[in-house]
NUKOL-79058 format. One record per residue (C-alpha): residue number from 1; residue in three letters; z, x, y. Coordinates in nm, 3 decimals, padded with zeros to 5 digits. Layout:
% residues N
NUM ALA Z X Y
...
% end
This chain:
% residues 321
1 UNK 01.664 -00.418 -01.169
2 UNK 01.861 -00.223 -00.913
3 UNK 02.181 -00.337 -00.746
4 UNK 02.124 -00.583 -00.459
5 UNK 02.033 -00.433 -00.126
6 UNK 02.311 -00.457 00.131
7 UNK 02.300 -00.481 00.510
8 UNK 02.349 -00.148 00.680
9 UNK 02.633 -00.163 00.934
10 UNK 02.470 00.072 01.190
11 UNK 02.649 00.196 01.503
12 UNK 02.913 -00.006 01.690
13 UNK 02.782 -00.319 01.860
14 UNK 02.842 -00.190 02.213
15 UNK 02.633 00.122 02.168
16 UNK 02.368 -00.074 01.976
17 UNK 02.316 -00.328 02.249
18 UNK 02.271 -00.061 02.517
19 UNK 02.003 00.127 02.322
20 UNK 01.674 -00.057 02.386
21 UNK 01.555 -00.414 02.447
22 UNK 01.565 -00.606 02.120
23 UNK 01.871 -00.415 01.995
24 UNK 02.084 -00.729 01.975
25 UNK 01.826 -00.891 01.746
26 UNK 01.826 -00.580 01.527
27 UNK 02.206 -00.583 01.494
28 UNK 02.238 -00.928 01.338
29 UNK 02.112 -01.108 01.031
30 UNK 01.783 -01.288 01.083
31 UNK 01.648 -01.630 00.993
32 UNK 01.329 -01.550 00.804
33 UNK 01.026 -01.739 00.675
34 UNK 00.760 -01.596 00.445
35 UNK 00.399 -01.712 00.451
36 UNK 00.229 -01.603 00.130
37 UNK 00.413 -01.576 -00.202
38 UNK 00.184 -01.314 -00.348
39 UNK 00.317 -01.000 -00.510
40 UNK 00.420 -00.842 -00.180
41 UNK 00.551 -01.147 00.004
42 UNK 00.772 -01.275 -00.275
43 UNK 00.926 -00.932 -00.340
44 UNK 00.989 -00.849 00.027
45 UNK 01.133 -01.196 00.080
46 UNK 01.373 -01.137 -00.208
47 UNK 01.463 -00.794 -00.072
48 UNK 01.537 -00.934 00.274
49 UNK 01.754 -01.205 00.116
50 UNK 01.938 -00.941 -00.088
51 UNK 01.999 -00.750 00.236
52 UNK 02.176 -01.057 00.375
53 UNK 01.904 -01.210 00.589
54 UNK 01.857 -01.587 00.571
55 UNK 01.523 -01.661 00.403
56 UNK 01.492 -02.031 00.478
57 UNK 01.137 -02.122 00.372
58 UNK 00.836 -01.977 00.195
59 UNK 00.477 -02.090 00.136
60 UNK 00.273 -02.046 -00.180
61 UNK 00.046 -02.296 -00.349
62 UNK -00.088 -02.133 -00.666
63 UNK 00.075 -02.149 -01.004
64 UNK 00.130 -01.774 -00.994
65 UNK 00.304 -01.805 -00.656
66 UNK 00.533 -02.078 -00.782
67 UNK 00.623 -01.865 -01.084
68 UNK 00.708 -01.568 -00.862
69 UNK 00.925 -01.782 -00.639
70 UNK 01.109 -01.921 -00.938
71 UNK 01.197 -01.564 -01.035
72 UNK 01.259 -01.407 -00.697
73 UNK 01.355 -01.682 -00.450
74 UNK 01.457 -01.976 -00.667
75 UNK 01.676 -02.144 -00.403
76 UNK 01.437 -02.111 -00.109
77 UNK 01.237 -02.425 -00.027
78 UNK 00.861 -02.400 -00.069
79 UNK 00.683 -02.555 00.229
80 UNK 00.342 -02.555 00.399
81 UNK 00.271 -02.248 00.612
82 UNK 00.317 -02.428 00.945
83 UNK 00.656 -02.565 00.839
84 UNK 00.761 -02.216 00.729
85 UNK 00.661 -02.077 01.068
86 UNK 00.861 -02.347 01.248
87 UNK 01.168 -02.273 01.033
88 UNK 01.148 -01.895 01.084
89 UNK 01.361 -01.882 01.398
90 UNK 01.375 -01.501 01.413
91 UNK 01.118 -01.344 01.180
92 UNK 00.800 -01.479 01.025
93 UNK 00.663 -01.247 00.756
94 UNK 00.295 -01.308 00.678
95 UNK 00.189 -01.153 00.348
96 UNK -00.167 -01.266 00.281
97 UNK -00.485 -01.072 00.188
98 UNK -00.628 -00.851 00.464
99 UNK -00.940 -01.059 00.521
100 UNK -00.741 -01.384 00.537
101 UNK -00.482 -01.260 00.787
102 UNK -00.666 -01.330 01.113
103 UNK -00.747 -01.686 01.007
104 UNK -00.387 -01.759 00.904
105 UNK -00.247 -01.628 01.233
106 UNK -00.503 -01.820 01.438
107 UNK -00.435 -02.141 01.246
108 UNK -00.059 -02.115 01.292
109 UNK -00.105 -02.052 01.664
110 UNK -00.341 -02.348 01.701
111 UNK -00.089 -02.573 01.528
112 UNK 00.183 -02.464 01.769
113 UNK 00.388 -02.325 01.479
114 UNK 00.462 -01.992 01.652
115 UNK 00.712 -01.978 01.933
116 UNK 00.830 -01.742 02.209
117 UNK 01.070 -01.468 02.103
118 UNK 00.991 -01.505 01.734
119 UNK 00.888 -01.181 01.561
120 UNK 00.565 -01.231 01.367
121 UNK 00.514 -00.948 01.119
122 UNK 00.239 -00.890 00.866
123 UNK 00.231 -00.663 00.561
124 UNK -00.133 -00.552 00.581
125 UNK -00.195 -00.180 00.579
126 UNK -00.544 -00.216 00.723
127 UNK -00.444 -00.415 01.033
128 UNK -00.225 -00.328 01.328
129 UNK -00.106 -00.552 01.610
130 UNK -00.445 -00.674 01.731
131 UNK -00.480 -00.926 01.451
132 UNK -00.161 -01.095 01.578
133 UNK -00.305 -01.161 01.927
134 UNK -00.305 -01.543 01.887
135 UNK 00.068 -01.519 01.814
136 UNK 00.143 -01.296 02.110
137 UNK -00.047 -01.540 02.333
138 UNK 00.206 -01.800 02.218
139 UNK 00.494 -01.571 02.314
140 UNK 00.567 -01.429 01.969
141 UNK 00.640 -01.058 01.928
142 UNK 00.402 -00.865 01.696
143 UNK 00.491 -00.621 01.418
144 UNK 00.288 -00.452 01.142
145 UNK 00.505 -00.357 00.844
146 UNK 00.321 -00.225 00.538
147 UNK 00.506 -00.103 00.226
148 UNK 00.338 00.201 00.072
149 UNK 00.391 00.082 -00.284
150 UNK 00.205 -00.104 -00.554
151 UNK 00.359 -00.436 -00.659
152 UNK 00.368 -00.647 -00.975
153 UNK 00.540 -00.947 -00.816
154 UNK 00.837 -00.931 -01.054
155 UNK 01.208 -00.849 -01.007
156 UNK 01.133 -00.497 -01.135
157 UNK 00.966 -00.426 -00.800
158 UNK 01.299 -00.446 -00.620
159 UNK 01.412 -00.123 -00.786
160 UNK 01.097 00.053 -00.663
161 UNK 01.162 -00.025 -00.297
162 UNK 01.441 00.229 -00.265
163 UNK 01.319 00.522 -00.057
164 UNK 00.955 00.416 -00.014
165 UNK 00.771 00.453 00.316
166 UNK 00.654 00.169 00.540
167 UNK 00.359 00.212 00.772
168 UNK 00.494 00.056 01.093
169 UNK 00.311 -00.028 01.414
170 UNK 00.531 -00.188 01.679
171 UNK 00.556 -00.226 02.055
172 UNK 00.825 -00.009 02.209
173 UNK 01.072 -00.294 02.248
174 UNK 01.058 -00.372 01.874
175 UNK 01.085 -00.022 01.732
176 UNK 01.459 -00.044 01.675
177 UNK 01.429 -00.383 01.506
178 UNK 01.142 -00.253 01.291
179 UNK 01.345 00.051 01.189
180 UNK 01.643 -00.168 01.101
181 UNK 01.429 -00.400 00.886
182 UNK 01.283 -00.105 00.698
183 UNK 01.633 00.035 00.647
184 UNK 01.754 -00.302 00.518
185 UNK 01.467 -00.293 00.270
186 UNK 01.584 00.051 00.153
187 UNK 01.282 00.228 00.301
188 UNK 01.178 00.485 00.560
189 UNK 00.950 00.403 00.857
190 UNK 00.632 00.600 00.920
191 UNK 00.507 00.521 01.270
192 UNK 00.131 00.463 01.268
193 UNK -00.072 00.422 01.588
194 UNK -00.281 00.106 01.623
195 UNK -00.611 00.297 01.612
196 UNK -00.505 00.485 01.297
197 UNK -00.425 00.183 01.080
198 UNK -00.767 00.180 00.901
199 UNK -00.741 00.554 00.827
200 UNK -00.382 00.517 00.705
201 UNK -00.483 00.234 00.474
202 UNK -00.799 00.410 00.352
203 UNK -00.586 00.709 00.249
204 UNK -00.347 00.492 00.049
205 UNK -00.626 00.292 -00.116
206 UNK -00.819 00.610 -00.197
207 UNK -00.511 00.766 -00.354
208 UNK -00.357 00.472 -00.537
209 UNK -00.632 00.219 -00.614
210 UNK -00.893 00.477 -00.703
211 UNK -00.636 00.660 -00.914
212 UNK -00.605 00.351 -01.134
213 UNK -00.983 00.340 -01.173
214 UNK -00.998 00.712 -01.249
215 UNK -00.723 00.692 -01.512
216 UNK -00.889 00.395 -01.681
217 UNK -01.226 00.573 -01.679
218 UNK -01.067 00.873 -01.849
219 UNK -00.896 00.642 -02.098
220 UNK -01.223 00.471 -02.187
221 UNK -01.411 00.798 -02.232
222 UNK -01.138 00.931 -02.464
223 UNK -01.174 00.617 -02.674
224 UNK -01.550 00.681 -02.683
225 UNK -01.466 01.028 -02.814
226 UNK -01.263 00.879 -03.099
227 UNK -00.913 00.928 -02.958
228 UNK -00.700 00.640 -03.085
229 UNK -00.417 00.668 -02.829
230 UNK -00.570 00.804 -02.510
231 UNK -00.265 00.712 -02.304
232 UNK -00.055 00.953 -02.513
233 UNK -00.303 01.233 -02.446
234 UNK -00.332 01.162 -02.075
235 UNK 00.028 01.086 -01.979
236 UNK 00.172 01.441 -01.974
237 UNK -00.149 01.591 -01.835
238 UNK -00.185 01.343 -01.550
239 UNK 00.185 01.351 -01.460
240 UNK 00.170 01.731 -01.434
241 UNK -00.153 01.719 -01.233
242 UNK -00.008 01.466 -00.989
243 UNK 00.318 01.656 -00.944
244 UNK 00.129 01.982 -00.892
245 UNK -00.112 01.825 -00.642
246 UNK 00.173 01.680 -00.436
247 UNK 00.359 02.012 -00.444
248 UNK 00.076 02.265 -00.421
249 UNK -00.217 02.084 -00.259
250 UNK -00.556 02.238 -00.344
251 UNK -00.383 02.528 -00.519
252 UNK -00.322 02.281 -00.804
253 UNK -00.696 02.265 -00.882
254 UNK -00.789 02.372 -01.234
255 UNK -01.078 02.302 -01.468
256 UNK -01.449 02.380 -01.489
257 UNK -01.543 02.282 -01.133
258 UNK -01.276 02.503 -00.975
259 UNK -01.400 02.790 -01.197
260 UNK -01.769 02.730 -01.126
261 UNK -01.846 02.665 -01.495
262 UNK -02.190 02.515 -01.444
263 UNK -02.276 02.503 -01.815
264 UNK -01.967 02.300 -01.901
265 UNK -02.031 02.054 -01.620
266 UNK -02.396 02.020 -01.730
267 UNK -02.283 01.930 -02.082
268 UNK -02.030 01.680 -01.942
269 UNK -02.302 01.506 -01.744
270 UNK -02.548 01.499 -02.033
271 UNK -02.301 01.339 -02.270
272 UNK -02.176 01.093 -02.006
273 UNK -02.536 00.990 -01.933
274 UNK -02.588 00.917 -02.302
275 UNK -02.254 00.745 -02.367
276 UNK -02.140 00.586 -02.041
277 UNK -02.406 00.620 -01.769
278 UNK -02.198 00.400 -01.538
279 UNK -01.947 00.686 -01.516
280 UNK -02.196 00.948 -01.400
281 UNK -02.207 00.864 -01.025
282 UNK -01.828 00.875 -00.994
283 UNK -01.807 01.202 -01.189
284 UNK -02.074 01.355 -00.966
285 UNK -01.908 01.243 -00.643
286 UNK -01.566 01.370 -00.745
287 UNK -01.702 01.696 -00.887
288 UNK -01.891 01.769 -00.564
289 UNK -01.585 01.692 -00.350
290 UNK -01.369 01.903 -00.582
291 UNK -01.613 02.193 -00.544
292 UNK -01.607 02.158 -00.164
293 UNK -01.227 02.168 -00.158
294 UNK -01.210 02.455 -00.405
295 UNK -01.447 02.660 -00.188
296 UNK -01.261 02.576 00.133
297 UNK -00.928 02.669 -00.028
298 UNK -01.062 03.001 -00.158
299 UNK -01.025 02.890 -00.520
300 UNK -01.401 02.913 -00.581
301 UNK -01.623 03.180 -00.425
302 UNK -01.947 03.043 -00.274
303 UNK -02.151 03.288 -00.482
304 UNK -01.986 03.157 -00.801
305 UNK -02.044 02.797 -00.692
306 UNK -02.422 02.820 -00.655
307 UNK -02.513 02.735 -01.015
308 UNK -02.256 02.457 -01.028
309 UNK -02.379 02.301 -00.704
310 UNK -02.733 02.320 -00.838
311 UNK -02.635 02.127 -01.152
312 UNK -02.463 01.861 -00.942
313 UNK -02.759 01.831 -00.709
314 UNK -03.009 01.802 -00.998
315 UNK -02.799 01.536 -01.168
316 UNK -02.760 01.350 -00.839
317 UNK -03.138 01.337 -00.796
318 UNK -03.175 01.205 -01.151
319 UNK -02.923 00.928 -01.084
320 UNK -03.096 00.836 -00.758
321 UNK -03.431 00.819 -00.937
% end
């Protein structure tokens, strides 16, 4: 685990307070409550506490939530969500699943748990400020603050927060406060427009969540091929591929699709269909998208792609049938 996060001193108080509305709130430590002790909420609550903010209450009912709190926020009282919202004088952090967020915000507003001047922030990547409308109607100030990181819900996550990006959507008067919170968490803000939140989140899910599925698919197929330690085979290859992709973009493409090797791809598909037919649709979709990108990047000439695209199309029709 890394050293505790520390508050950042920032510029002198006089210049801070003249900057924008909300600057005084950004320049002091905040009284914070956390609704949702899932993997994200518990870790961010611990990070805010390590930065010096006063985390005064947290909600979490499941056994897993209680275990996380015992590890990460052992001295913070666990209370019902409405009581947490009442106690969060400055900042209420709501870290619940995307589809549950609107209902939680509406319920807290209906109970009168949200109050004027309080900042109500959520950690959903898919949502912006609109989902917080019941809170703003009660006078609360809305903030979307999504960490671009995968979480395990353990103290090890605190070390991974250093330098990560946060997708932030904030009204103008809260931008300085949002930037300060992200800095206190050791991160860097990426300002995302309200309308672009779904696209931002789709990109992250496509890259990170589907990467896990892709790696596990490759691992399973290597086991099917008799490889006893597929993770040992894949680790150096996948690390190099990821580093090259981030550095070189489509110029990092290698392999049979980028070369237009239709015969190799045909054999891949035939063996996959016999061994793991559930893997065929994903292989086809990714191979076709890889071919499209390789052609657009000039890595694969259209004339050399014709046979390959024919194989993919034929296999696609067989799957559909």
